[in-house]
Structure formats: structure tokens, C-alpha cells
N, C-alpha and C positions, 0 to 999 in steps of 0.2 A: 371403452370405445363406444361411440354413439351408434344408433341403428343406421344412420345415414352413412357414416364413415365405414361401418362394417360392410354395408351393402356395396359401397364403392370398392372396398378392398376385395370382396368376393368377385365382383365383376372383373377387376384387374387380373385376379388369379385365373379365372376361367378363360379370359381373353388371351392371356399368355399361353395357357395350355393349348388353345386353338391354334395360335400362331406357330407353336412348336410341334403341332400334330400329335399331342399327347392325349390319350384316352378318348379320342374322337370315335364315335360309334356309327356314323352314317356319312354319306357324301351327297351333297346337293349339286346337281349338274344343270348348268344353264348354257345352252348352245354347246361349245366345246370346252367350257371352263368348269372345273370341279372345285367344290368347296368342302373341305373336311370340317364337320361340326359335331357338337354334342346335341343330340336331339332334345334333351330336357331343357336346354337353354332356349331353343327356338319355340318349344311348347309354351314357355312362360310368357312369350310376347305376342302369341297369336293362336286363336282356336283353329286356324287353318292347319297349322303344323300338327296339332293334336290329332285332328281328323286324318291328316296325311299319313302319320306314323302308326296310328292305332286302327282306324276303320277302313282306310283305303288301300291297305297293303298287308302282306303277310309279315309275321314277327321277324323272320330271318332276312328280310329285304334290306339291303345296305346302300343302294344307289337310287336316288330319287331325281328324276328329270322334271324341271319346272319350265313349262312352255310360256311364251307370251311376254317375255321381258328380256332385258339385256344383262349380261354378266355384271356390268357396272352397277346397275340398280340392285341386283341380288347382293352384291358386296356391301352396299350401303345398308340394306336391310339386316344382313348378318351382323355387321358392325354395331348397328343399333341394338340388336338382341343381346349382344355381349357387353356393350358399354353404356347403353341408355341414352346415347346422344347420336345425332345425325347431322351431317352438313347439307343444308338446303341452300341452293343458289338459284338465281334467275334462270340459269341454263338447265338445271336438272329438275326443277320443282314439278313440272308437269309430268315428266316420265316417272319420277319417283312417286308422285301421288297415285298414278295409275298402278304402279307395282305394289305400293302399300295397300291400296284398296283391293287388289286382286288377292293378296295374301292376308287380308284382314288384320294388318298391323295398324290398329286404330290410333295409337299414339303418334305414329309417323304421319298418318292421314291428317290428324289434327295439327301437327306441326306444319305440314305443307299448306293446309288451309289457312292457318294463322299467317304464314309467310305471304301467301297470295293476297290476303286481306290487307296486309301492310303495304303491299306493292300496288294497290288499286290506283289507277289514274284514268284520265279521260281516254287515253289511247287503248287501254286493255280491259276496261271494266266489262264491256259487252262480251268479249271473248271469255273472260273468267266466269261471267254469269252463265253463258251457254255451256261452259265446261262442267258446271255443276249438274247438268243433265246426265253427264257421263259418270262422274263421281259425285254423288249427292252429298252436299253439306248444307243443311238449312241455314246455318249461321253465315257461311260464306255467300250463299245465294242471296240472302237478304242484304248483306253488306254491298255486294256488287250491284244489286238492283237499286238500292238507295243511292249509290254513287251515280248511276245512270240518271236517276230522277233529279238529284240535287245539283248535278253538274251538266245538265243536258246541253247547255249552250256550247261548251267545249267538246262534249262527246260527239255532237252532231257533225263536227268538222273532221272527224277521224275516219280512217278506212273501215274499221269494224262496223261503224254505224250503217254503212251502205249494205252490209250483209245481214242486218237485223231482219228476222222474219216478219211478215206483214202483221200477224196478230199481236206480236210483242210490241211493234211500233204503235199499233192502234191502242193497246192497253196503256202504254206510256203517255201518249198524247191525251188520253182521256182523263188522266189523273189530275185532281184539283191541286195536288202538291207538287206538280211538275214545276221546277224552278226555271222560269224564263223572265228576264226583266222586261222584255217586250214580246208580245205575241207574234210579231213578225218573225222571230227566231223559229217558232214552231212551223209557220207557213213555209219558210225557206228551207227548213230541214225536210219537209215533205217533198218539195220540188227536187232537192238534191238526191233523196232516196229514190224517187221515181226515175230521175235522169240517169241513174246508174245502169238500169236495164229497162229503158223506156217502153219498148214494145210489149214486154211482159207485165210491167207495173202500171202503165197509164190507166188501165181499167180500174185501178183502186183509188183514183184521185178523189172521187166523191166521198167514199167512206172515210178517207183520211182527212179531207177538208172539213168534214162534219165534226171532227175532234179538235179542230183549231178554233180558238175563241176569236173569230174574225172581228167581232164588234169591240174588242179590246185594242184594236189598231186604230189608226186615224183615217179620216175621210180621204185625205190625199194619198195615203199608202194604199188604201183599197183601190183607188182609181188608177194610180200610177203603176202599182206592182201586181195587184191581184187580178183586176179586170183585164189588164193587158196581157195576161198570161194565156197562151193558146190552150193549154190543158183545161183552164177554167172557163174561158169564154166560148168554148165549143162543147161544153157539157151542160145540159139542161138542169141537172140537179145542182151543179156547182153555181150556176147563175142564180138559181132561186135562193141558195144560201147567201150569196153575196148581196142580193137585194134585201134579204131580211137583216143582214148585218148592217148595211148602209142605213136602213130605217132605224135600227137600234142605236147606231152611233149618233144619228141626227137627234133622236129623242133624248138620249143621255146628255148630249151637249147643250140642248136648248132648255131642258127641264131640270137637269141635275137631280135626278131622283135619289132618294136616300138609300133605298135597297131594291127598288123595283127591277132594275136591270139584272139582278142576280138570278132571277127565275128563267131568264132567256139563256138556253145552252150556248149560244154564240157569244153571249156577253157575260157569262158566268166567270167572275174573277178567279184566278188561281189563288191557292193559299200562299201567304207569305212564308218565307223561311225564317223571318225575324219580325218582331213587333216592337213598337216604340211605346214605352210607358211614361205617362205624365203623373207625377206624384206630389201630393200635398200642395202647400202654398195658400195665399189669400185670394178670396174672390169677393168682389164688392165690399172690400175692407173686412172680410171675415174669413176664418179658416174654411177650406173648401168642404170639409165634412162636418162642420158645426151647423147642422141642418136647422136647428131651432132658432138660429140667429138671423135668418132671413127667409124670404118666402119661397125662393126657388129651390128645387132639389139639387143637391150637389154630391160629388163623389170625391174620395181622396185619391183614387187611382183610375185613370182612363188608359185604354190601350188603343193604339192606332193601327188599323189594318190597312197597310199601304196598297194592297191589291184592290180592295174594295173602296179605298179612299174614304174610310169611315172610322169614327171613334166609338168605342163601347165602354160601358162601365164594368169594371171587374172588382169592385170594392165589396168587402163584407161588412163595412161600417163598424168594425170592432176597434179601430184605432182612434186615439184622441187627435185633436187638431194639431198640426205642426207645419211650420214654414221656415224658410231660410236654412233648411236641413241639407245634408248631402245624401246621395244615394249611390249604391253600387250593386251590380249583379255579379255573383260568384257561385259557381257550382249549383245552378238551378234555384238559387235563393236571391231575393231582393233585400238589401240592407238599407234601413233608414237610420241615418246617423246624425246625432245632435239636433240642432234647430231650436225653435222658440215657439211658445204657444200664447204669447202676450203676458204670461205670468212667470214662466220659468225658462231659464237657459239650460238646455239638456246636455248631459254627458251620457245619456242612455242611448242604447242601440237596439233596434227592433229588426227581426229577420222575418220576412214574408216568404213562406214556402210556396213557390209558384205552382207546385203540383197539387197541394192540398188546400190552398187559399187560407192558410192559418198563420197568424202572427205568433212569434216566439220572442221572448226577451233573451238577449245574449249579454256578454260581458260589457260593463260600462267602460267608456274611455277614461283616460287619466285626467282629462280636462273637460270642462263644459265648453261646448263649441256651437255658437250660432254664427251664421254667415261663413260656414266652414267649407273648405274645398276638399272634395273626395274623388279618388280615382282608384283603379285596380291595376296592379302590376304583378304578374306571376300568380301566385296563390295567396297574395296579401291585399288587403284593403288599406289604403293610406288616407288619413284624415289630417289636414294641414291648416294651421292658423285658425282664424275665426275670432269671435268675441265671446268672452265668458261672463258678460254682464258688468264688468268693470274695466277691462282693458283689451286691446287688440293683441293677439297672440302670435309669437314666432315659433312656438313649439309645434312638433309634428310627431305623429305616432302611427303605428300600423297594427293591423289585426290579422291573426292567423286563425281561420275557422277551425282547423283540426285541434288546436289547443284552446280555443275559445278565450283568447287572451290578447289584450292590447299591450304594446310595449313602445316606449319612447324611442325615437331615432334622433339623429342630429337636428338641432333647431335650424330653421331657415335663417338667412342672413339679415332679414328684417321682418318685423311683425306685419301680418297681412290678414285683414278680415274683408269679406265681400270680394275676395279674389276668385280665381278660377284655375283649375288644374286639369292635366291630362297626362297620358303616357305615350311615348314614341321612342322606338328603338331601345327598349329596355331602360329608359330613364323616365323620371317623373318631372314634368314641367309645371311651374306655377307662375302666374303673371298677374301684375296689377294688384288691385285691392286698395284698402284704406288703412293707414297706419296710425290713425287717431288724430292726425293733423292735416294730411292731404291725400288725395288720390294718387296712386302710383303708376308709373309707366315702366318700372323695373321688372325684370323677370329672372328666374333662376331655375336650375335643374338639379335633380338629385340622382346620384349614382348609388344604387343599393349595395354594390360590391364594396365600395370604399366608404359608405355611410357619410358622404360629403355632399354639400350643396355648393354649386358654382354659379356665379352671376353670368347671364348671357346678355346679348344685345338687347337694349331697351326697346319697347314698342314705340311706334310713332306717336301714339296718343296716351295720355293718362286714362286709365279705365278702372272703375270699380262697378260692382253690380252687373258684370258682363259675362260672357261665356268664352271659354277656349275649348278646342277639341282637336284631336289628331285626325287629319283628313288628307288623303292624296299625298302622303309623305311629308306633310307640313303641319305646323301648329297654327291653327286659325284662331284669331281673336276678333270677337264680334260685339258691336254695340257697347253699352255701358254708360257711365257718367264720368266726366272729366273734372268735376269740381264746379263747373259752371253750367254745362249743358249735357243733355242726354244725346247719345251719339247713334248715328246709323252707319258709321264707317266700319270697315272691316279690313284686316290685314293678316298676312301669313308669314310665319317664321320658317326660314330654311336653315336647318341645323348644319348643313354643309359649309355655308359661308357666314353663319351666325348673323343673319340680317333679316329684317322685316321688310315686306313690300305691300303696298296697298292693293286691295282687290275691290270688286264692285261693292258699293255700300248696300245695306238693307234698304227696303222700300220705305221704312219709317224708323225714326229713332226710338229706342226703348231700352229698359234695364230689367234685371231680375226675371229673366226668361229661362226656360229649359233649353239645352242644346245637346244634340247627339247626331251621329252619322247613321243613316239607314239607307240601304240600297244604293250605295255610292253617291249619296247626296247629304248635304249638311242641313239639318232641320233646326229651326228656331221656333220655340213653342211658347205661346202666351207672352207675358211681360207687362210692363207699365211705362207709360210715356210722361208721367208727371201729373196727368189728369185722369187717364182711363186705364183700367185693367183689361188686357186683351184676351180674347179667346182664339184669335187667329194664329195660323201656322204658316211659316215661310220656309222655303227650301232653296239651297244654293247648289249649283252644279259647277264644279271646278273646271270641267272640260269646256264649258261655254262661258264661264265667269258671269252667270246670270242668276238672279233671284226670281222665283215664281211663288204663287200662292198654292197652298194645299188646303185640305178640308179643315174647317174650324173645329175646335173642341166643343163639347157640349156646354162647357162653362168657362167663364173667363178666369184666369189665374195669373198671379205674379208670386214671386218668391217660391216657385216650384222647382223641382228638379226632374230630369229625364234620364232614362236608361233604355238600352236596347237589349232584347232577350232573343236568343236563337236556340234552336235545337231542343225545344221543349217537347216532351212526349205528349203533352196535352195541349198543344198549340191551338187546337180547334176551340178551346175554351176562351181564348183571347182574341178571336176574330169573329167576324160576322158569319152566322150560320149560312151555309150555301144551300141547304136542302129544305128548310122549313119556312122560308119567307114567301108570302104570296106576291103576286104582281099587283102593285099598288095603283090606285086611281091616278091617271095621268094628270088630271086637272088639279087634284089636291097636291101632288108633288110639285107641279109647276108653280102653284101659289106659294108653297112653303120655301122652295129653294131657288127660284129663279132670281 
């Protein structure tokens, strides 16, 4: 018999003896309910009972009254002592946690804290955070606080938010990593909090407003919403902050400084919770990190800080040049898959550890793949189609990091190189591409459960060298080449009715760009229009069906790929430093970026 099964058997024996009242040597009394137990069993689960039976009473004492808890909670604690398990529910968790903490039954305390951590939501995270002041758990306190910071937009609309103490609200608003897509959320949260007890809280408006990055809003918002508010326009300190913010907004808008605005507390960007990476490709007809081939400095990886609207270099320059590759992010690592260096078509795969900035080689693919389509579904990376130097491929394979192994899956229904793929609703979608004869408008999806590809409705246009991405519950196809012209058109696939519909076209036609979704917007990065390689970046908002310009990359790129990374413990290494940048000369910035 194994140790585990023997232990389980012993517990069953002792619990049966307890239930039968056999050999019990003491009584635990809670209110008017008595529990016959074996003291040695309770001593095994908590030092509280060792002290109760040994140091706090005489040897002949048989009845022990436990104050401060209900009989139901005592019953659960006793059952845990005998069985090693406890039933935690949303209804009993708080009371049970208090009881377990009182009796120092730390395994039950941990179980309750784990349960609360799994139940965290916008409605309860503040209450759970404040509850850790009563029953301290560093882990649960950290998780609840992180939930407040990461989901502030939803949290601020719930009842618990209105009861947040002043200092805790100040601390949260002051954090660089507070997640708000628009700073107006922070301003309106302050007003909502004050309005809950206006006579008591209106005196705090200035200190709270100083933690709102007012210069990250717009001129119209400041005038229509902030200046018009009575709490603000009747407070001298607030009016001074508003004036400073208006001046900063005007300066940023007219001069577009590179990093100058970061030193102004009212304009200091929050940290993003995700960053966009642009990887590899050609620049000026050269690989982007083949520095000796051209005169300007270039990087193989750039990261886009959406809050600061700025690109930074995060390359260690240890990788060889590569373009037309696929990339994927999984479990904190970036994978660079296949591609071409003008001499070799790769089946090699390199893994970039985003925490250490070190490249590692992992298992090779089954096939060489340039113009490959890559996506992630579950815990697997999928590499589909491509060109091996001789022919366009219909083969497909997937990689499992824990096994460091590629394995072939069912081939696609037709060969596709220079196609694009994405995942939506637990399926892999691949569209368009080139089959060796013509550009394709067909599309198909893969079900990993059945290992089958199924043709879906064709796109409205033939497209190769384009991008598709899952966004707003649809599969979006953007740009590309139809065999005659480069395209600026875009369309979206609805899996419910198996049909494509046109959306607003891009501002300019181009191919071989990077595409990703960041902050609820679709980004198109770099690319080629037949004559020029781009460094510019465009983004699309499905709610308005409009394209706008974002910050240009530091270098022009085509045949690149993009990935979005979130939840990095070292996210600060991939964004513009908020603390060390001086306020730059206004004239110099105006000349450079106007």
C-alpha cells in the first residue's frame, strides 16, 4: 500500500471512529453544539489545538469552548482535520477563512485564499483586497491589488469602488501601470468617488486631480468636461493644473516631441499592459539587422509603447538576418519560424526569451518554410504552407514547447505560400496566398479536434502578401497583391454566416507588412508599395470603421512579422523609461517631428 493510500485509509478509520463516538477523548463546544473528537487529530492540523490542550488547560479537562465562530464553521474545520478536505463555497468562504485563521489551520486558510483568488472580479476585488487587512495573505492581497489596477475601468463602476479609502485611491491613480485606455476614465472615476459623499470628499479634489494625467486627454475633453465641472472651476489648485495640462496638450500636439512630455507629471504616459513587437524583414533592400550592408543603424526587433506612442530598440544583435518568417509568442517567449536570408530557406526555429533577451535554438520544422503562415492555438504553434525553395507547400505542422517537437497535421486543401493565418473560436483560419500559378481568394479553417481542414467562403479579392487577424469577433483581411495590383482594400469574415464584407480601406495600398491587434485596434506595420519600403504604422478601429496614423518605426521594413506580448514581469524593459528622460528642447523637437 502506498504512503498516500495508507494515509487516506487512516483518515477514513479515524473519521469513522469520530462519527461513531469511539475513543473520543475531548469535546469541542461551540455555542450550544458539542463535537466529540480525538485531540491528537486536531493537534496534527493546527498549533492552536496543541496549545489549547497542552498549555492553556489542565490535563484532566475534557470540554473546551471555542468562542467567536459558528458551529457550522467548527464542523468544517473538524471534518478537514479528519479527512484532509474541505468544502469551500462562495457563501461560506469568508466566514470559514476567519475561523481557520483564528484556529491557525493554515491549510484551510490557503485553500480559502486560493478560492477567493479564483473568484476575483471587478465587483469584488476591492472587498477581497480590504479583507486581507483582517486575514493577511500576501499572495491574495497582491492578486486583488493587481486586479484593481489591471481592470480599473470596470472596477470603478462598481459599488465597492465608492468605499475605497482616500489613500488607497490616491495610490492607485498614481501608478504608472494603472490600466486605462483613456485618461478620462481616471478623471470620471474621481468625480464618481467624490459624488458618493460630496460634503466629506470634495475637499480632496485637488490631491486626486493631481494624480490624473490630464494632458493625456484631448483639448475638447478638457474644455467640455473638466473645466465645466464645478469642483474643478471653483478650486484654485485645480484650475492651475488644468492650465498646465492645456499648455502641455497644445505643445505635444503642435511639436510632437519624442519623449519630452514624459517628464511632465500631468502628461506622463501610463505603462501599457501589452506591447507590439516588429521583427525582422528587409529595409532598403537589406535585412534589418545586416548593419554592414547599409549606412543607417538598424534593429531586428522594435517594440511599440502605445501609451507613449514611441518605438524602441530591444535587439541584442545576436541573430542573423531573416525575412518572410513567421513569429509567435507563447509562454513568455518569442518564436521566429522559418524565413529566408537571401541564401537559405529555413526550417530552423529560434526562441527569444523575453525575460533574459537571449536567443535559443529549438527543434527544426519538418519542412523548410519561407513565406510561412504562423499562429498560436492553445499551447501549440502552427506553421502552415510556405515555400521551400522549390515549390509552394500545402503541408502543415505544429509545435509543442513542452516536448520541443514539431509534428505534421493534416495538409491544407491547397498549397499556399505568402498567405496569412489567425485563430478564432478555437479554430485556425488561413486565407489567400500564392499556389505557384495565381494569387488565391480561397480560405479554409482547421479544427484541431478532428484534424480536418474545411473550405470556407472565399474572400472578395485575391490576396497574397497580405495580413489576416482575428479582431472584434471577425477575421479581417487587409491589403496584399491580387496578381495585378497592390491593394488597400480590407474585408472581414463572419463565421456565423460564412461570408465576407468590405470595411474601410487602408490609406495606401501595400503588401508584406506586419499585422496585429493591440488595445482594441488593428495595427498594420511597415510594408511595401512596389516602389517604397514603409516605416509608417496605421491602425484601424472597428467601432468607427476608420483608419488613423500611429507613430512611425525607427526604420522602414517589409517582409516583417509582428506579435503582441502582455503580462511580462519585465515590461519596463520594452517601453520608454518614465523616470530618466529629461525635458528636451522645444525647438529641437519641433524641427525634428513637426
